[in-house]
C-alpha positions as CSV (number, residue, x, y, z in Angstrom):
1,X,132.5,121.2,59.0
2,X,129.9,123.8,59.1
3,X,126.2,124.2,59.9
4,X,124.6,121.8,62.2
5,X,127.1,119.2,62.2
6,X,127.1,116.4,65.2
7,X,128.6,112.8,65.6
8,X,131.3,113.3,63.0
9,X,134.9,111.6,63.3
10,X,137.3,113.6,61.4
11,X,141.0,112.2,61.6
12,X,144.1,111.4,59.6
13,X,143.7,114.5,57.4
14,X,146.1,117.0,55.7
15,X,144.4,120.5,55.6
16,X,145.7,123.6,54.0
17,X,144.7,127.6,54.4
18,X,145.8,130.8,53.4
19,X,145.8,133.8,55.2
20,X,142.2,134.6,56.5
21,X,141.1,131.2,55.5
22,X,139.6,128.6,57.8
23,X,141.0,125.1,58.5
24,X,137.7,124.5,60.1
25,X,134.5,126.5,60.5
26,X,131.9,126.2,62.7
27,X,129.7,128.8,63.3
28,X,127.0,126.8,64.8
29,X,127.0,126.6,68.7
30,X,124.5,123.7,68.9
31,X,127.2,121.4,67.0
32,X,127.9,118.2,69.3
33,X,130.0,115.3,69.9
34,X,132.6,115.9,66.8
35,X,135.9,114.6,67.3
36,X,139.0,116.1,65.4
37,X,142.1,114.5,65.8
38,X,145.6,113.1,64.5
39,X,145.4,116.3,61.5
40,X,148.1,117.9,60.1
41,X,147.3,121.7,59.3
42,X,149.5,124.0,57.1
43,X,149.4,127.1,55.6
44,X,150.6,130.7,56.7
45,X,147.8,132.7,58.5
46,X,145.2,130.1,58.4
47,X,142.3,130.3,61.1
48,X,140.1,128.1,63.1
49,X,136.5,128.8,64.0
50,X,135.0,126.8,67.0
51,X,131.7,127.6,68.2
52,X,131.8,130.8,66.4
53,X,134.5,132.1,68.1
54,X,137.6,132.3,65.6
55,X,140.9,131.7,66.6
56,X,144.4,132.5,64.8
57,X,146.8,130.2,66.5
58,X,146.6,126.0,66.8
59,X,147.2,126.1,70.4
60,X,144.3,128.8,71.2
61,X,141.7,126.8,69.0
62,X,143.0,123.3,70.6
63,X,142.5,124.7,74.1
64,X,139.0,126.2,73.8
65,X,137.8,123.2,71.6
66,X,139.3,120.3,73.5
67,X,140.2,118.9,69.5
68,X,143.0,117.8,67.8
69,X,145.1,116.8,71.1
70,X,147.3,114.8,68.8
71,X,147.2,117.0,65.6
72,X,150.5,118.7,64.3
73,X,150.8,122.1,62.3
74,X,153.6,121.6,59.8
75,X,154.6,121.0,56.3
76,X,153.5,117.8,55.2
77,X,156.3,117.7,52.8
78,X,154.4,116.3,49.6
79,X,156.7,115.3,46.7
80,X,155.9,118.1,44.3
81,X,152.4,120.1,45.0
82,X,152.9,122.9,42.3
83,X,152.6,120.0,39.8
84,X,149.8,118.1,41.7
85,X,151.9,115.3,43.1
86,X,150.7,115.2,46.5
87,X,152.3,111.9,47.8
88,X,154.6,112.5,50.8
89,X,158.2,112.6,51.0
90,X,160.1,110.2,53.4
91,X,161.3,113.1,55.8
92,X,157.2,113.9,56.1
93,X,155.8,114.8,59.5
94,X,153.1,112.6,58.4
95,X,154.8,109.4,58.2
96,X,153.5,107.0,61.2
97,X,151.2,109.9,62.6
98,X,147.9,108.6,61.8
99,X,145.4,107.4,64.8
100,X,147.2,104.1,66.1
101,X,143.7,103.2,67.6
102,X,142.2,102.4,64.1
103,X,141.8,99.2,62.7
104,X,143.7,99.8,59.0
105,X,143.1,96.2,57.8
106,X,142.0,95.9,54.1
107,X,142.2,99.7,53.6
108,X,144.4,101.0,50.9
109,X,146.1,104.4,49.9
110,X,145.6,106.5,46.6
111,X,147.9,104.1,45.2
112,X,146.2,101.0,46.2
113,X,148.9,100.1,48.5
114,X,148.2,98.9,52.1
115,X,147.4,101.5,54.3
116,X,149.5,100.3,57.2
117,X,153.2,99.3,56.0
118,X,155.7,100.1,58.7
119,X,153.8,99.4,61.9
120,X,151.4,102.7,61.8
121,X,149.4,104.4,59.0
122,X,150.5,107.7,58.0
123,X,148.2,110.9,58.0
124,X,146.5,111.6,54.8
125,X,145.7,109.7,51.7
126,X,149.3,108.7,50.8
127,X,151.2,105.6,52.8
128,X,155.0,106.0,52.3
129,X,156.6,102.7,50.8
130,X,159.3,101.4,53.2
131,X,161.9,102.0,50.8
132,X,162.8,105.5,48.9
133,X,163.9,103.9,46.1
134,X,160.8,102.3,45.4
135,X,160.2,105.4,43.1
136,X,156.9,104.1,41.7
137,X,155.5,102.5,44.9
138,X,155.0,99.3,43.5
139,X,156.6,97.3,46.3
140,X,159.9,96.4,44.3
141,X,162.7,98.1,43.4
142,X,163.8,96.8,40.0
143,X,164.3,98.3,36.5
144,X,161.1,100.3,36.4
145,X,162.8,102.3,39.3
146,X,166.3,102.4,37.6
147,X,164.7,104.3,34.5
148,X,163.0,106.7,36.9
149,X,166.5,107.3,38.6
150,X,168.4,107.5,35.3
151,X,165.9,110.2,34.2
152,X,167.1,112.3,37.1
153,X,170.8,111.4,37.0
154,X,173.1,114.3,37.2
155,X,170.5,116.9,38.0
156,X,170.0,119.3,41.2
157,X,167.3,121.1,42.4
158,X,165.5,123.3,40.2
159,X,166.5,121.7,37.1
160,X,163.8,120.3,34.6
161,X,164.5,116.7,35.0
162,X,164.9,116.8,39.0
163,X,162.7,114.4,41.0
164,X,163.3,115.0,44.6
165,X,162.5,111.1,45.6
166,X,165.4,110.3,43.6
167,X,168.0,112.1,45.8
168,X,168.3,109.4,48.1
169,X,171.2,111.1,49.8
170,X,169.4,114.1,50.7
171,X,171.9,116.8,49.4
172,X,170.2,118.8,46.6
173,X,172.1,116.5,43.7
174,X,171.4,113.3,42.1
175,X,174.8,111.8,41.8
176,X,176.9,109.0,43.0
177,X,176.0,109.1,46.6
178,X,172.5,108.5,45.4
179,X,173.4,105.7,43.3
180,X,175.0,103.9,46.0
181,X,171.8,103.9,48.0
182,X,170.0,102.9,45.2
183,X,171.9,100.1,44.8
184,X,171.9,99.0,48.4
185,X,168.1,98.3,47.9
186,X,168.1,97.0,44.4
187,X,165.8,93.9,43.9
188,X,164.0,94.9,47.4
189,X,160.4,93.5,47.7
190,X,157.9,94.8,50.4
191,X,156.5,91.8,52.4
192,X,153.0,92.6,51.0
193,X,153.9,92.5,47.5
């Protein structure tokens, strides 16, 4: 946000910045009544500018601005950012970290899934399904998910057919350990389906 901004609420977002780049740039000291909270900031060397003062650390910015009390700095753990897949993984710090005081009824995420599936919404545009084996995130674990899993079978990190969500055992290999976990959730159906 920049230039004469007032009365804005900026919550539940994932922000990225590289070296000497800004997460927030507010050089105008007349801005007022803005709220920043429940956001995730990531990137090496990013900066915050608040009321025309630049801060290179998140804690200094928070202390000076009084903003982002419940926000975090971390890797959001996107599924495959280099290939434009910005869904969040099941080990993402964004999960269940959005503002709990907001009403998410009737809201959906980037996949048209409910915004709140496990008691609290996630930070960012994606809401993680309840089961990791629901690879296509349609609320069912069925043959469609098995086809995705089969395509990644016997692969490991870095191989062309590797798909991180299929690594259910989270050991860098897609093998019988992952198949065991997949079968345990076979024919699962989300309550909202």
